[in-house]
C-alpha positions in Angstrom: -33.1 -71.2 -0.4 -31.0 -74.2 -1.3 -29.0 -73.6 -4.5 -27.7 -76.3 -6.7 -24.7 -75.5 -8.9 -25.3 -74.8 -12.6 -22.6 -74.3 -15.1 -21.6 -70.7 -15.4 -19.6 -68.6 -17.8 -18.4 -65.0 -18.0 -20.8 -62.7 -19.8 -18.5 -61.1 -22.4 -16.0 -59.0 -20.5 -18.4 -57.8 -17.8 -16.9 -59.9 -15.1 -20.4 -61.2 -14.3 -20.3 -65.0 -14.0 -23.8 -66.0 -15.2 -25.5 -69.4 -15.3 -25.8 -70.6 -18.9 -29.6 -70.5 -18.5 -31.4 -67.4 -17.2 -34.9 -66.6 -16.1 -36.9 -64.7 -18.7 -39.7 -62.5 -17.3 -41.5 -61.5 -20.5 -44.5 -63.9 -20.1 -45.1 -63.0 -16.5 -46.0 -59.5 -17.6 -49.5 -60.9 -18.3 -51.8 -60.6 -21.3 -53.2 -57.1 -21.2 -50.8 -55.4 -23.6 -49.7 -55.6 -27.2 -47.2 -58.5 -26.8 -48.8 -60.3 -23.8 -48.8 -64.0 -23.4 -52.3 -64.3 -22.0 -53.4 -64.2 -18.4 -50.8 -64.8 -15.7 -51.2 -65.5 -12.0 -48.7 -63.3 -10.1 -48.3 -65.7 -7.2 -47.4 -68.5 -9.7 -44.9 -66.1 -11.3 -43.2 -65.5 -8.0 -43.2 -69.2 -7.2 -41.5 -69.8 -10.6 -38.8 -67.3 -9.9 -38.2 -68.8 -6.5 -38.0 -72.3 -8.0 -35.5 -71.1 -10.6 -33.3 -69.5 -7.9 -33.4 -72.7 -5.8 -32.3 -74.6 -8.9 -29.3 -72.4 -9.2 -30.2 -69.8 -11.9 -28.4 -66.6 -11.0 -29.9 -64.0 -13.3 -33.3 -62.6 -14.3 -34.0 -60.7 -17.5 -37.0 -58.5 -17.6 -38.1 -55.2 -19.2 -40.1 -52.1 -18.3 -42.3 -52.9 -21.3 -43.4 -56.4 -20.2 -47.0 -55.6 -19.0 -45.8 -52.0 -18.8 -44.2 -52.3 -15.4 -46.0 -55.5 -14.2 -43.1 -57.9 -14.8 -40.6 -55.7 -13.1 -42.9 -55.3 -10.1 -43.3 -59.1 -9.8 -39.5 -59.5 -10.0 -39.1 -56.9 -7.3 -41.7 -58.7 -5.1 -40.0 -62.1 -5.7 -36.6 -60.8 -4.6 -37.8 -59.2 -1.4 -35.9 -60.9 1.4 -33.8 -63.1 -0.9 -30.4 -63.2 0.6 -28.4 -64.4 -2.4 -29.8 -62.0 -4.9 -29.5 -62.9 -8.6 -28.3 -60.4 -11.1 -31.2 -58.4 -12.5 -31.1 -57.3 -16.1 -33.8 -55.0 -17.6 -34.4 -52.9 -20.7 -35.6 -49.4 -21.7 -37.0 -47.6 -24.8 -40.4 -49.2 -25.1 -43.1 -47.0 -23.6 -46.9 -47.5 -23.1 -48.7 -46.0 -26.1 -52.5 -45.8 -26.7 -54.5 -48.9 -26.1 -51.6 -50.7 -24.3 -49.6 -50.8 -27.5 -45.8 -50.2 -27.6 -44.3 -46.8 -28.4 -40.6 -46.2 -28.9 -38.3 -43.5 -27.5 -34.5 -43.3 -27.3 -34.5 -39.7 -26.1 -32.2 -39.1 -23.1 -34.7 -37.6 -20.8 -37.1 -40.5 -21.5 -34.5 -43.1 -20.8 -33.3 -41.5 -17.5 -36.9 -41.4 -16.4 -37.4 -45.0 -17.3 -34.3 -46.1 -15.4 -35.6 -44.3 -12.3 -39.0 -46.1 -12.6 -37.3 -49.5 -13.1 -35.1 -49.1 -10.1 -38.1 -48.3 -8.0 -40.2 -51.2 -9.3 -37.3 -53.7 -8.9 -36.4 -52.4 -5.5 -32.7 -52.4 -6.3 -30.1 -49.6 -5.8 -28.4 -50.4 -9.2 -29.4 -52.4 -12.2 -26.8 -55.1 -13.0 -27.3 -54.8 -16.8 -29.4 -52.1 -18.5 -30.2 -52.7 -22.2 -31.8 -50.7 -25.0 -34.8 -52.9 -26.0 -35.0 -52.1 -29.7 -33.0 -49.8 -32.1 -36.1 -47.8 -32.8 -36.1 -45.0 -34.0 -32.8 -45.9 -35.7 -31.9 -42.2 -35.9 -31.8 -41.9 -32.1 -29.7 -44.9 -31.2 -26.6 -42.7 -30.4 -28.6 -40.4 -28.1 -30.1 -43.5 -26.4 -26.7 -45.2 -26.0 -25.1 -42.0 -24.6 -27.9 -41.9 -22.0 -27.1 -45.5 -20.9 -23.4 -44.6 -20.7 -24.4 -41.6 -18.4 -26.4 -43.9 -16.2 -23.4 -46.2 -15.9 -21.2 -43.3 -14.9 -23.7 -42.3 -12.2 -23.6 -45.9 -10.8 -27.3 -46.4 -11.3 -26.6 -49.3 -13.7 -23.5 -51.5 -13.5 -23.3 -52.7 -17.1 -24.8 -51.6 -20.4 -25.9 -53.4 -23.5 -28.5 -53.6 -26.3 -31.1 -56.0 -27.7 -32.0 -56.6 -31.4 -29.2 -54.4 -32.8 -27.5 -55.4 -36.1 -23.7 -55.4 -36.6 -23.7 -52.0 -38.3 -25.6 -50.4 -35.4 -23.3 -52.1 -32.8 -20.4 -50.5 -34.6 -21.9 -47.1 -34.6 -22.7 -47.0 -30.9 -19.4 -48.5 -29.9 -17.8 -45.2 -30.9 -19.6 -43.6 -27.9 -19.1 -46.2 -25.2 -18.1 -49.9 -25.3 -21.0 -52.3 -26.0 -20.8 -54.8 -23.2 -23.6 -57.1 -24.1 -26.1 -58.0 -26.9 -29.4 -59.7 -26.5 -30.6 -61.1 -29.9 -33.3 -63.6 -30.8 -31.7 -66.9 -31.6 -33.0 -70.4 -32.1 -33.2 -73.2 -34.6 -36.0 -71.3 -36.3 -34.4 -67.8 -36.1 -30.8 -68.1 -37.3 -30.3 -64.8 -39.2 -27.7 -63.5 -36.6 -25.3 -66.3 -37.5 -24.2 -64.4 -40.6 -22.9 -61.0 -39.3 -24.2 -60.3 -35.8 -22.7 -63.2 -33.8 -19.3 -63.1 -35.5 -19.1 -59.3 -34.8 -20.0 -59.9 -31.1 -17.4 -62.6 -30.8 -14.7 -60.5 -32.5 -15.5 -57.5 -30.2 -15.8 -59.4 -27.0 -19.5 -58.5 -26.6 -21.3 -60.9 -24.3 -24.4 -62.5 -25.9 -27.5 -63.7 -24.1 -30.0 -65.2 -26.6 -33.7 -64.8 -26.2 -36.5 -67.2 -27.3 -34.1 -70.1 -27.8 -37.2 -72.4 -27.9 -38.9 -70.1 -30.5 -41.3 -68.7 -27.9 -42.4 -72.1 -26.9 -42.7 -73.7 -30.4 -39.7 -76.0 -29.7 -40.5 -76.8 -26.1 -42.1 -80.1 -27.0 -45.3 -79.0 -25.4 -46.6 -77.1 -28.4 -49.2 -78.9 -30.6 -51.4 -77.7 -33.4 -54.4 -77.9 -31.0 -52.7 -75.8 -28.4 -51.9 -73.1 -31.0 -55.5 -73.1 -32.1 -56.7 -72.8 -28.5 -54.5 -69.7 -27.7 -56.5 -66.7 -26.6 -56.6 -63.5 -28.5 -54.5 -61.8 -25.8 -51.6 -64.1 -26.7 -49.3 -62.3 -29.3 -48.2 -65.7 -30.7 -51.6 -66.2 -32.2 -50.8 -63.5 -34.8 -47.1 -64.5 -35.3 -46.2 -66.1 -38.7 -44.2 -68.8 -36.9 -47.4 -70.1 -35.2 -49.3 -70.2 -38.5 -48.9 -72.2 -41.7 -46.7 -72.9 -43.5 -44.1 -72.3 -40.8 -46.0 -74.2 -38.0 -45.7 -77.6 -39.8 -42.0 -77.1 -40.4 -41.4 -76.3 -36.7 -43.4 -79.2 -35.5 -41.3 -81.5 -37.7 -38.2 -80.0 -36.2 -39.6 -80.8 -32.7 -39.9 -84.5 -33.7 -36.2 -84.5 -34.5 -35.4 -82.7 -31.2 -37.5 -85.3 -29.4 -35.4 -88.2 -30.9 -32.2 -86.6 -29.7 -33.8 -85.7 -26.3 -34.8 -89.4 -25.8 -31.1 -90.4 -26.1 -30.1 -88.0 -23.4 -33.2 -88.7 -21.3 -34.1 -85.0 -21.4 -36.7 -82.8 -23.1 -36.9 -81.4 -26.6 -36.9 -77.9 -25.1 -33.6 -78.5 -23.3 -32.0 -79.8 -26.5 -33.2 -76.7 -28.4 -31.7 -74.5 -25.7 -28.4 -76.5 -25.7 -28.3 -76.1 -29.5 -28.3 -72.3 -29.1 -25.7 -72.4 -26.3 -23.4 -74.4 -28.6 -22.6 -71.4 -30.6 -19.2 -70.1 -29.3 -20.5 -66.5 -29.3 -23.4 -67.2 -27.0 -22.8 -67.0 -23.2 -26.3 -67.6 -21.9 -29.9 -68.3 -23.0 -33.0 -66.8 -21.6 -35.8 -69.1 -20.9 -39.3 -67.9 -20.0 -40.7 -69.8 -17.1 -44.4 -69.1 -16.1 -44.8 -71.9 -13.5 -42.5 -73.6 -11.1 -42.9 -77.0 -12.8 -41.5 -75.6 -16.0 -38.0 -75.0 -14.6 -36.5 -78.4 -14.0 -37.2 -79.9 -17.5 -35.1 -77.2 -19.2 -32.1 -76.9 -16.8 -30.2 -79.8 -18.3 -29.6 -77.5 -21.3 -27.0 -75.7 -19.2 -24.6 -78.7 -19.3 -25.8 -80.7 -22.2 -23.0 -81.1 -24.8 -24.5 -82.0 -28.2 -22.3 -83.9 -30.6 -21.9 -82.9 -34.3 -24.0 -85.9 -35.2 -26.8 -84.7 -32.8 -26.7 -81.3 -34.5 -26.8 -82.8 -38.0 -29.8 -84.9 -37.0 -31.6 -82.0 -35.4 -31.0 -79.6 -38.2 -32.1 -82.1 -40.8 -33.4 -79.8 -43.5 -33.4 -76.7 -41.2 -30.8 -74.7 -43.1 
């Protein structure tokens, strides 16, 4: 596969040099589970991964929960025979509950079992970054984190991190083993972490990879009121407050401002939204969910797009 060079940066202090944009494998888990994105064609998913790698993306972020194993299996299939293998990041702690809903466990035995299953599905001998998906139940975060530290000691995972933890929780688990990375939700419509979480991560040298930098597709430039209305019942976004009024109108107005800036740079609103998230000094990389090969190229300019203060003022308008 021919690789083009994308801008890279070190992920925290892990020594991993990651491209500023990574491949997010949530949506390719399909629609038949609680947080599915509607039906997904596996061959198209594999083609999207191959296209991303050809374009120079060097890491994939998935999770055992995405389609309860399906996303990891697809990633594993896509990587068969790939010579320059990208870094593979995955997550634990969400299990399949009744009716394809999510159940949570941070118990040691459960996590060790999950890691074994993820290694098998992904077809790798070690996971480059293993993350706790959610700090639930909160009382068990120390037991869960100790299990990740154990996996790292055994060499089954190379680096360990967490997702969706707040600053207080990061502080608590850091007493057990250093927190190498954090994966929070961060976008123009989800800025809560700017207050305490990102400053804490920056201070402690924790690498940050932001998820949903385009607000789960809201800020891509392709989302319209009609498209939201036409979403199937097996798409979790249909039930999400951000995809319903009054938030929907605010977001679509924000997309118009992103479009104005995108036009100046001859790029897409989605790329500008991702570049905005990457502009925060605490953020090393952004996860973008590609479902089809043609979605990759329009977002990649985000990896090197340097927005000015004036651009940001225009984009944010009344966003704060």
